[in-house]
Every structure is written in structure tokens, then in C-alpha cells.
GUBAKOL-810646 format. One record per residue: y, x, z of N, C-alpha, C, O in turn; residue in one letter; chain; residue number from 1. Coordinates in nm, 4 decimals, m for minus. Atoms other than C-alpha are relative to their C-alpha. Example, Ala and Ser with C-alpha at 12.3 -4.5 7.8 and 13.67 -1.06 7.14 Angstrom:
[[m0.1190 0.0890 0.0000] [m0.4500 1.2300 0.7800] [0.1200 0.0900 0.0000] [0.1181 0.1936 0.0665] "A" "A" 1]
[[m0.1190 m0.0820 m0.0060] [m0.1060 1.3670 0.7140] [0.1090 m0.0770 0.0730] [0.2198 m0.0261 0.0899] "S" "A" 2]
REM end
This chain:
[[m0.1395 m0.0301 0.0234] [m0.6425 1.1762 m1.5917] [0.0201 0.1497 0.0197] [m0.0138 0.2039 0.1249] "M" "A" 1]
[[m0.0220 m0.1442 m0.0073] [m0.5467 1.5351 m1.6629] [0.1450 0.0286 0.0338] [0.2367 m0.0332 m0.0204] "H" "A" 2]
[[m0.1347 m0.0477 m0.0288] [m0.2484 1.7041 m1.5117] [0.0277 0.1146 m0.0944] [m0.0548 0.2046 m0.1102] "K" "A" 3]
[[m0.0374 m0.1125 0.0845] [m0.0703 1.9281 m1.7518] [0.1237 0.0633 0.0582] [0.2147 m0.0046 0.1056] "T" "A" 4]
[[m0.1180 m0.0704 m0.0479] [0.1726 2.1900 m1.6501] [0.0525 0.0848 m0.1137] [m0.0237 0.1476 m0.1873] "S" "A" 5]
[[m0.0628 m0.0778 0.1049] [0.4156 2.3533 m1.8814] [0.0283 0.1396 0.0510] [0.0765 0.1565 0.1631] "L" "A" 6]
[[m0.0307 m0.1358 m0.0443] [0.4451 2.7287 m1.8670] [0.1508 0.0197 0.0103] [0.2269 m0.0280 m0.0740] "P" "A" 7]
[[m0.1417 m0.0283 m0.0191] [0.7787 2.8460 m1.7356] [0.0327 0.1366 m0.0569] [m0.0447 0.2314 m0.0435] "L" "A" 8]
[[m0.0444 m0.1319 0.0429] [0.9690 3.1229 m1.8979] [0.0452 0.0743 0.1251] [0.0841 0.0115 0.2236] "S" "A" 9]
[[m0.0452 m0.0747 m0.1178] [1.0548 3.4049 m1.6578] [0.1420 m0.0376 0.0414] [0.1719 m0.0453 0.1606] "P" "A" 10]
[[m0.1383 0.0351 m0.0311] [1.4223 3.3088 m1.6829] [0.0069 m0.1345 0.0705] [0.0764 m0.1487 0.1711] "F" "A" 11]
[[m0.0024 0.1327 m0.0594] [1.3593 2.9419 m1.6058] [m0.0606 0.0028 0.1402] [m0.0089 m0.0611 0.2319] "L" "A" 12]
[[0.0613 m0.0132 m0.1318] [1.1278 3.0318 m1.3175] [0.0955 0.0618 0.1001] [0.1040 0.0166 0.2142] "G" "A" 13]
[[m0.0968 m0.0658 m0.0866] [1.3928 3.2634 m1.1730] [0.1143 m0.0947 0.0338] [0.1602 m0.0991 0.1480] "L" "A" 14]
[[m0.1086 0.0949 m0.0232] [1.6615 2.9981 m1.2152] [m0.0434 m0.1082 0.0987] [0.0323 m0.1440 0.1890] "A" "A" 15]
[[0.0502 0.1011 m0.0933] [1.4454 2.7364 m1.0402] [m0.0122 0.0565 0.1408] [0.0234 m0.0098 0.2383] "L" "A" 16]
[[0.0126 m0.0632 m0.1313] [1.3706 2.9778 m0.7579] [0.1365 0.0152 0.0656] [0.1503 m0.0065 0.1860] "A" "A" 17]
[[m0.1348 m0.0169 m0.0544] [1.7424 3.0470 m0.7157] [0.0565 m0.1338 0.0463] [0.1180 m0.1420 0.1526] "A" "A" 18]
[[m0.0508 0.1318 m0.0369] [1.8288 2.6758 m0.7126] [m0.0711 m0.0508 0.1245] [m0.0065 m0.0972 0.2185] "V" "A" 19]
[[0.0757 0.0471 m0.1157] [1.5491 2.5865 m0.4714] [0.0349 0.0825 0.1226] [0.0536 0.0277 0.2313] "I" "A" 20]
[[m0.0374 m0.0872 m0.1113] [1.6302 2.8860 m0.2539] [0.1387 m0.0324 0.0510] [0.1617 m0.0319 0.1719] "G" "A" 21]
[[m0.1365 0.0332 m0.0393] [1.9986 2.7923 m0.2536] [0.0068 m0.1305 0.0757] [0.0823 m0.1419 0.1723] "G" "A" 22]
[[m0.0002 0.1290 m0.0673] [1.9287 2.4344 m0.1519] [m0.0586 0.0129 0.1397] [m0.0019 m0.0391 0.2358] "V" "A" 23]
[[0.0623 m0.0091 m0.1320] [1.6943 2.5256 0.1321] [0.0848 0.0829 0.0955] [0.0879 0.0546 0.2153] "S" "A" 24]
[[m0.0845 m0.0818 m0.0868] [1.9315 2.7907 0.2644] [0.1186 m0.0810 0.0504] [0.1627 m0.0635 0.1640] "A" "A" 25]
[[m0.1150 0.0798 m0.0396] [2.2163 2.5415 0.2701] [m0.0397 m0.1115 0.0963] [0.0425 m0.1564 0.1762] "A" "A" 26]
[[0.0439 0.1130 m0.0805] [2.0072 2.2719 0.4400] [m0.0414 0.0362 0.1422] [m0.0488 m0.0526 0.2271] "D" "A" 27]
[[0.0440 m0.0331 m0.1345] [1.8953 2.4651 0.7451] [m0.0445 0.1440 0.0098] [m0.0173 0.2246 m0.0792] "G" "A" 28]
[[0.0446 m0.1383 m0.0201] [1.7377 2.7799 0.8834] [m0.1039 0.0397 m0.1050] [m0.1720 m0.0440 m0.1643] "P" "A" 29]
[[0.0942 m0.0535 0.0980] [1.5312 3.0018 0.6608] [m0.1426 m0.0294 0.0455] [m0.1744 m0.0107 0.1629] "E" "A" 30]
[[0.1371 0.0311 m0.0405] [1.1647 2.8954 0.6560] [m0.0760 0.1265 0.0394] [m0.0436 0.2369 m0.0046] "P" "A" 31]
[[0.0831 m0.1130 m0.0430] [0.9051 3.1162 0.8212] [m0.0773 0.0545 m0.1190] [m0.1102 m0.0188 m0.2123] "A" "A" 32]
[[0.0781 m0.0620 0.1069] [0.7216 3.3610 0.5998] [m0.1398 m0.0604 m0.0002] [m0.1940 m0.0924 0.1057] "A" "A" 33]
[[0.1346 0.0572 0.0048] [0.3883 3.2275 0.4757] [m0.1008 0.0920 0.0685] [m0.0859 0.2142 0.0686] "P" "A" 34]
[[0.1049 m0.0784 m0.0649] [0.0805 3.3366 0.6669] [m0.0836 0.0683 m0.1080] [m0.1101 0.0091 m0.2126] "K" "A" 35]
[[0.0832 m0.0672 0.0993] [m0.1274 3.5950 0.4841] [m0.1360 m0.0682 m0.0102] [m0.1863 m0.1242 0.0872] "P" "A" 36]
[[0.1318 0.0581 0.0212] [m0.4533 3.4743 0.3345] [m0.1026 0.0746 0.0851] [m0.0911 0.1955 0.1050] "A" "A" 37]
[[0.1007 m0.0669 m0.0816] [m0.7568 3.5435 0.5512] [m0.0870 0.0960 m0.0814] [m0.1491 0.1857 m0.0244] "P" "A" 38]
[[0.0746 m0.0891 0.0886] [m0.9236 3.7115 0.2521] [0.1009 0.0762 m0.0849] [0.2056 0.0214 m0.1195] "Y" "A" 39]
[[m0.0899 m0.0732 0.0903] [m0.7620 3.9857 0.0429] [0.0054 m0.0685 m0.1370] [m0.0917 m0.1301 m0.1810] "P" "A" 40]
[[m0.0178 0.0609 0.1314] [m0.6261 3.8681 m0.2901] [m0.1069 0.0459 m0.0980] [m0.1548 m0.0338 m0.1787] "T" "A" 41]
[[0.1014 m0.0496 0.0936] [m0.8725 4.0906 m0.4759] [m0.1345 m0.0695 0.0220] [m0.2057 m0.0962 m0.0748] "T" "A" 42]
[[0.1260 0.0705 m0.0271] [m1.1688 3.9210 m0.3030] [0.0064 m0.1432 m0.0522] [m0.0906 m0.1934 m0.1090] "A" "A" 43]
[[m0.0175 0.1359 0.0512] [m1.0310 3.5768 m0.3869] [m0.0093 m0.0015 m0.1523] [m0.0784 m0.0849 m0.2107] "L" "A" 44]
[[0.0002 m0.0068 0.1464] [m0.9698 3.6757 m0.7489] [m0.1391 0.0319 m0.0532] [m0.1818 m0.0260 m0.1531] "A" "A" 45]
[[0.1347 m0.0368 0.0432] [m1.3144 3.8358 m0.7799] [m0.0926 m0.1213 0.0035] [m0.1691 m0.1437 m0.0903] "D" "A" 46]
[[0.0841 0.1195 m0.0112] [m1.4845 3.5175 m0.6585] [0.0366 m0.1015 m0.1084] [m0.0511 m0.1548 m0.1764] "Y" "A" 47]
[[m0.0441 0.1002 0.0973] [m1.2749 3.2897 m0.8796] [m0.0379 0.0421 m0.1419] [m0.0840 m0.0406 m0.2205] "V" "A" 48]
[[0.0362 m0.0462 0.1348] [m1.3301 3.5048 m1.1896] [m0.1500 m0.0144 m0.0245] [m0.1907 m0.0615 m0.1307] "L" "A" 49]
[[0.1446 0.0157 0.0147] [m1.7071 3.5145 m1.1322] [m0.0404 m0.1458 m0.0127] [m0.1267 m0.1803 m0.0934] "G" "A" 50]
[[0.0258 0.1435 0.0048] [m1.7110 3.1401 m1.0700] [0.0377 m0.0574 m0.1364] [m0.0354 m0.1396 m0.1917] "C" "A" 51]
[[m0.0441 0.0501 0.1302] [m1.5161 3.0755 m1.3905] [m0.0907 0.0495 m0.1123] [m0.1155 m0.0238 m0.2081] "M" "A" 52]
[[0.0931 m0.0504 0.1010] [m1.7490 3.2968 m1.5938] [m0.1264 m0.0860 0.0005] [m0.1825 m0.1152 m0.1052] "I" "A" 53]
[[0.1218 0.0800 m0.0120] [m2.0416 3.0907 m1.4628] [0.0209 m0.1469 m0.0355] [m0.0728 m0.2131 m0.0802] "A" "A" 54]
[[m0.0220 0.1446 0.0118] [m1.8774 2.7471 m1.4910] [0.0974 m0.0435 m0.1085] [0.1151 m0.1633 m0.1305] "N" "A" 55]
[[m0.0932 0.0360 0.1062] [m1.6241 2.7610 m1.7731] [0.1372 0.0587 0.0244] [0.1859 0.0640 0.1373] "G" "A" 56]
[[m0.1307 m0.0666 m0.0091] [m1.2967 2.9293 m1.8455] [0.1089 m0.0978 m0.0436] [0.1555 m0.0936 m0.1574] "K" "A" 57]
[[m0.1050 0.0969 0.0303] [m1.0432 2.6474 m1.8282] [0.0754 m0.0327 0.1288] [0.0280 m0.0006 0.2378] "N" "A" 58]
[[m0.0816 0.0275 m0.1192] [m0.7712 2.5247 m1.5914] [m0.0707 m0.0868 0.1045] [m0.0515 m0.0669 0.2244] "P" "A" 59]
[[0.0712 0.0854 m0.0945] [m0.9944 2.2568 m1.4367] [m0.0982 0.0823 0.0835] [m0.1079 0.0643 0.2049] "D" "A" 60]
[[0.0939 m0.0860 m0.0718] [m1.2586 2.5149 m1.3468] [0.0744 0.0965 0.0913] [0.0262 0.1272 0.2003] "T" "A" 61]
[[m0.0818 m0.0864 m0.0859] [m0.9869 2.7456 m1.2115] [0.0309 m0.0706 0.1312] [0.0176 m0.0114 0.2383] "L" "A" 62]
[[m0.0305 0.0764 m0.1215] [m0.8843 2.4725 m0.9664] [m0.1257 m0.0193 0.0863] [m0.1205 m0.0058 0.2085] "R" "A" 63]
[[0.1246 0.0219 m0.0748] [m1.2459 2.4000 m0.8696] [m0.0480 0.1284 0.0674] [m0.0893 0.1266 0.1833] "K" "A" 64]
[[0.0445 m0.1283 m0.0561] [m1.3327 2.7668 m0.8185] [0.0933 0.0464 0.1118] [0.0476 0.1040 0.2105] "C" "A" 65]
[[m0.0961 m0.0338 m0.1057] [m1.0144 2.8226 m0.6157] [m0.0264 m0.0834 0.1244] [m0.0206 m0.0326 0.2363] "S" "A" 66]
[[0.0354 0.0881 m0.1114] [m1.1051 2.5240 m0.3995] [m0.1252 0.0521 0.0698] [m0.1330 0.0530 0.1927] "C" "A" 67]
[[0.1265 m0.0490 m0.0552] [m1.4537 2.6681 m0.3531] [0.0209 0.1211 0.0905] [m0.0305 0.1241 0.2023] "S" "A" 68]
[[m0.0202 m0.1195 m0.0833] [m1.3379 3.0080 m0.2260] [0.0883 m0.0322 0.1204] [0.0716 0.0282 0.2263] "I" "A" 69]
[[m0.0800 0.0412 m0.1158] [m1.0768 2.8416 m0.0038] [m0.0894 m0.0632 0.1069] [m0.0721 m0.0376 0.2260] "D" "A" 70]
[[0.0943 0.0621 m0.0938] [m1.3556 2.6342 0.1538] [m0.0849 0.1068 0.0686] [m0.1033 0.1038 0.1903] "F" "A" 71]
[[0.0821 m0.1085 m0.0546] [m1.5739 2.9432 0.1984] [0.0814 0.0834 0.0985] [0.0326 0.1186 0.2059] "I" "A" 72]
[[m0.0864 m0.0816 m0.0863] [m1.2821 3.1398 0.3464] [0.0291 m0.0703 0.1327] [0.0457 m0.0046 0.2355] "A" "A" 73]
[[m0.0231 0.0742 m0.1239] [m1.2237 2.8633 0.6008] [m0.1251 m0.0027 0.0883] [m0.1154 m0.0207 0.2097] "A" "A" 74]
[[0.1255 0.0110 m0.0740] [m1.5915 2.8675 0.7018] [m0.0576 0.1341 0.0445] [m0.1287 0.1410 0.1448] "A" "A" 75]
[[0.0602 m0.1307 m0.0272] [m1.6791 3.2384 0.6995] [0.1106 0.1042 0.0126] [0.1891 0.1205 m0.0808] "I" "A" 76]
[[m0.0994 m0.1075 m0.0122] [m1.4604 3.5211 0.8363] [m0.0217 0.1050 m0.1098] [m0.1340 0.1266 m0.1554] "P" "A" 77]
[[0.0094 m0.0947 0.1112] [m1.3827 3.7849 0.5745] [m0.0987 0.1126 0.0270] [m0.1713 0.1528 m0.0640] "Y" "A" 78]
[[0.0931 m0.1095 m0.0305] [m1.5796 4.0586 0.7526] [m0.1446 m0.0434 m0.0261] [m0.2242 0.0346 m0.0784] "A" "A" 79]
[[0.1350 0.0515 0.0262] [m1.8931 3.8400 0.7365] [m0.0220 m0.0200 m0.1496] [m0.1281 0.0132 m0.2025] "D" "A" 80]
[[0.0094 0.0197 0.1451] [m1.8235 3.7460 0.3741] [m0.0251 0.1333 m0.0701] [m0.1082 0.1421 m0.1605] "Y" "A" 81]
[[0.0140 m0.1321 0.0611] [m1.7914 4.1133 0.2847] [m0.1421 0.0544 0.0210] [m0.2008 0.1118 m0.0708] "E" "A" 82]
[[0.1379 m0.0442 m0.0282] [m2.1258 4.1940 0.4537] [m0.1008 m0.0764 m0.0860] [m0.1930 m0.0175 m0.1423] "R" "A" 83]
[[0.0927 0.0828 0.0776] [m2.3005 3.9040 0.2809] [0.0083 0.0349 m0.1481] [m0.0941 0.0431 m0.2160] "I" "A" 84]
[[m0.0167 m0.0389 0.1402] [m2.1551 3.9982 m0.0573] [m0.0716 0.1324 m0.0273] [m0.1362 0.1479 m0.1309] "E" "A" 85]
[[0.0690 m0.1286 0.0145] [m2.2844 4.3532 m0.0074] [m0.1512 m0.0200 0.0012] [m0.2222 0.0384 m0.0807] "T" "A" 86]
[[0.1435 0.0297 m0.0048] [m2.6286 4.2215 0.0907] [m0.0487 m0.0584 m0.1324] [m0.1530 m0.0187 m0.1844] "L" "A" 87]
[[0.0409 0.0645 0.1248] [m2.6420 4.0047 m0.2196] [m0.0015 0.0989 m0.1161] [m0.0896 0.0926 m0.2017] "M" "A" 88]
[[m0.0014 m0.1024 0.1057] [m2.5469 4.2955 m0.4446] [m0.1204 0.0934 0.0143] [m0.1843 0.1284 m0.0850] "R" "A" 89]
[[0.1146 m0.0876 m0.0234] [m2.8123 4.5161 m0.2844] [m0.1313 m0.0702 m0.0338] [m0.2239 m0.0073 m0.0851] "L" "A" 90]
[[0.1217 0.0747 0.0300] [m3.0737 4.2425 m0.3200] [m0.0245 m0.0126 m0.1501] [m0.1386 m0.0294 m0.1932] "Q" "A" 91]
[[0.0141 0.0121 0.1453] [m3.0073 4.2256 m0.6940] [m0.0414 0.1307 m0.0660] [m0.0780 0.1322 m0.1836] "Q" "A" 92]
[[0.0359 m0.1298 0.0565] [m3.0792 4.5947 m0.7423] [m0.1510 0.0088 m0.0199] [m0.2283 m0.0452 0.0592] "M" "A" 93]
[[0.1416 m0.0206 0.0296] [m3.4123 4.6920 m0.8975] [m0.0596 0.1025 0.0954] [0.0120 0.1852 0.1519] "E" "A" 94]
[[0.0701 m0.1023 m0.0767] [m3.6730 4.8906 m0.7079] [m0.0181 m0.0370 0.1455] [0.0377 m0.1352 0.1945] "G" "A" 95]
[[0.0307 0.0258 m0.1407] [m3.8009 4.9085 m0.3541] [0.0428 0.1173 0.0865] [m0.0179 0.1430 0.1905] "A" "A" 96]
[[m0.0475 m0.1156 m0.0754] [m3.6083 5.2116 m0.2332] [0.0719 m0.0413 0.1257] [0.0222 m0.1224 0.2039] "G" "A" 97]
[[m0.0780 0.0260 m0.1218] [m3.3426 5.2000 0.0329] [0.0412 m0.1460 0.0141] [0.0642 m0.1934 0.1254] "R" "A" 98]
[[m0.0454 0.1384 m0.0082] [m3.2468 4.8452 m0.0548] [m0.1117 m0.0970 0.0384] [m0.0858 m0.2167 0.0513] "N" "A" 99]
[[0.1113 0.0878 m0.0372] [m3.5941 4.7082 0.0397] [0.0265 m0.0716 0.1321] [m0.0115 m0.1876 0.1478] "A" "A" 100]
[[m0.0298 0.0619 m0.1288] [m3.4737 4.6414 0.3948] [0.0948 m0.1187 m0.0176] [0.0917 m0.2127 0.0618] "V" "A" 101]
[[m0.0943 0.1088 0.0236] [m3.2021 4.4175 0.2522] [m0.0651 m0.1164 m0.0728] [m0.0138 m0.2282 m0.0700] "Y" "A" 102]
[[0.0704 0.1061 0.0716] [m3.4497 4.2205 0.0429] [m0.0974 m0.0753 0.0900] [m0.1144 m0.1963 0.0750] "K" "A" 103]
[[0.1072 0.0615 m0.0754] [m3.7182 4.1538 0.3011] [0.0290 m0.0329 0.1446] [m0.0493 m0.1037 0.2078] "G" "A" 104]
[[m0.0254 0.0212 m0.1426] [m3.5546 4.1484 0.6423] [0.0463 m0.1426 0.0285] [0.1150 m0.2049 m0.0524] "S" "A" 105]
[[m0.0363 0.1354 m0.0405] [m3.5110 3.8210 0.8268] [0.1504 m0.0147 0.0155] [0.2071 m0.1154 m0.0269] "T" "A" 106]
[[m0.1445 0.0110 m0.0238] [m3.1506 3.8937 0.9260] [0.0773 m0.0056 m0.1315] [0.1768 m0.0773 m0.1422] "W" "A" 107]
[[m0.0684 0.0027 0.1297] [m3.0510 3.9614 0.5641] [m0.0220 m0.1344 m0.0687] [0.0713 m0.1925 m0.1241] "A" "A" 108]
[[0.0302 0.1301 0.0609] [m3.2262 3.6481 0.4384] [0.0790 m0.1115 0.0679] [0.1306 m0.2010 0.0009] "K" "A" 109]
[[m0.0747 0.1023 m0.0740] [m3.0629 3.4396 0.7136] [0.1483 0.0018 m0.0360] [0.2098 m0.1035 m0.0530] "D" "A" 110]
[[m0.1424 m0.0115 0.0346] [m2.7155 3.5718 0.6315] [0.0266 m0.0561 m0.1391] [0.1229 m0.1301 m0.1590] "A" "A" 111]
[[m0.0178 0.0479 0.1374] [m2.7555 3.5024 0.2595] [m0.0240 m0.1510 m0.0069] [0.0480 m0.2222 m0.0770] "V" "A" 112]
[[0.0269 0.1444 m0.0029] [m2.9066 3.1584 0.3277] [0.1199 m0.0753 0.0563] [0.1586 m0.1791 0.0027] "T" "A" 113]
[[m0.1192 0.0633 m0.0587] [m2.6087 3.0711 0.5500] [0.1138 m0.0047 m0.1018] [0.1804 m0.1073 m0.1160] "H" "A" 114]
[[m0.1052 m0.0027 0.1009] [m2.3673 3.1796 0.2767] [m0.0277 m0.1021 m0.1098] [0.0625 m0.1748 m0.1515] "F" "A" 115]
[[0.0342 0.0930 0.1083] [m2.5534 2.9789 0.0119] [0.0163 m0.1454 0.0440] [0.0508 m0.2309 m0.0375] "K" "A" 116]
[[m0.0233 0.1349 m0.0525] [m2.5381 2.6699 0.2358] [0.1485 m0.0341 m0.0027] [0.1867 m0.1440 m0.0430] "E" "A" 117]
[[m0.1454 0.0208 0.0034] [m2.1609 2.7088 0.2725] [0.0464 m0.0149 m0.1448] [0.1289 m0.1010 m0.1754] "I" "A" 118]
[[m0.0373 0.0062 0.1414] [m2.1297 2.7708 m0.1015] [m0.0422 m0.1343 m0.0612] [0.0323 m0.1920 m0.1405] "Q" "A" 119]
[[0.0452 0.1302 0.0500] [m2.3355 2.4564 m0.1765] [0.0920 m0.1116 0.0492] [0.1245 m0.2035 m0.0259] "A" "A" 120]
[[m0.0938 0.0988 m0.0538] [m2.1081 2.2545 0.0525] [0.1334 0.0065 m0.0745] [0.1946 m0.0966 m0.1021] "E" "A" 121]
[[m0.1259 m0.0130 0.0751] [m1.8045 2.3951 m0.1294] [m0.0148 m0.0605 m0.1394] [0.0803 m0.1178 m0.1926] "S" "A" 122]
[[0.0243 0.0594 0.1320] [m1.9605 2.2875 m0.4591] [0.0068 m0.1521 0.0087] [0.0659 m0.2167 m0.0778] "T" "A" 123]
[[m0.0046 0.1454 m0.0168] [m2.0093 1.9328 m0.3298] [0.1433 m0.0497 0.0177] [0.1793 m0.1555 m0.0337] "L" "A" 124]
[[m0.1376 0.0424 m0.0266] [m1.6479 1.9160 m0.2137] [0.0960 0.0274 m0.1154] [0.1926 m0.0463 m0.1351] "R" "A" 125]
[[m0.0992 m0.0451 0.0981] [m1.4791 2.0936 m0.5027] [m0.0362 m0.0308 m0.1456] [0.0525 m0.0381 m0.2307] "C" "A" 126]
[[0.0403 0.0188 0.1401] [m1.6820 2.0263 m0.8176] [m0.0383 m0.1406 m0.0296] [m0.0744 m0.1722 m0.1429] "F" "A" 127]
REM end
């Protein structure tokens, strides 16, 4: 069963926001501001876009890839994710120059292995 959502025109979206906002304001105190995401929006978008390029560019894949990064974000603090992402980029570089330490060291391999385990778990849960 596929869920379909109709695109909202900017006017209709604004009108709905005003109606919903008006109802909630009349019903009680203003709700608390949402908590910021533990990962920056650009990191979330970068992961989702890469995931969609690898798995298909459609709304179903968008939901699955978003679920995947949400799972990863809940399991790995952003600072660790950022380090692991950097390690993985360095490991993909050609040559044995300065990046050799990132390809052969135990600590780098362990960090990437841990990330890949979390990513595999996110795939099982989300795809």
C-alpha cells in the first residue's frame, strides 16, 4: 500500500499553518520549541542524497534513507560521525602518502567497522 501525498501550494500551506496555529494557541499554552537535530541539516541531507543516489531517487527511498540516518544519528554522536566520515573519505583516496595511516591503522579500521555495523543495522530496520 503506497501513501501518496499531494503537494501543497505555498498559499494553502500558509493557510493551514495559520489555522493549525490559531487552534493550538486558543486551546492552551504555546508548545515548546522543537529540539534541534543532533546532526546539522547539511550532514543529514548529504547522507540522504548519497543514499538516494545509491538506492533510487523516489519518495520511498527518501523515507528509507531518512530513517537510516536517523538511526545512525541516534547511535553515533555527531562528532564521531564526522571523524568516521573523514576517515572513510581519506581511505578512498589513491596513493600511500599521508592518508596511509588512515588506511592501515587499527583504530581507523575499528572506527569504520563500527560505523558499518551501525549502518547495516539501520538498513535492516529501514529498508
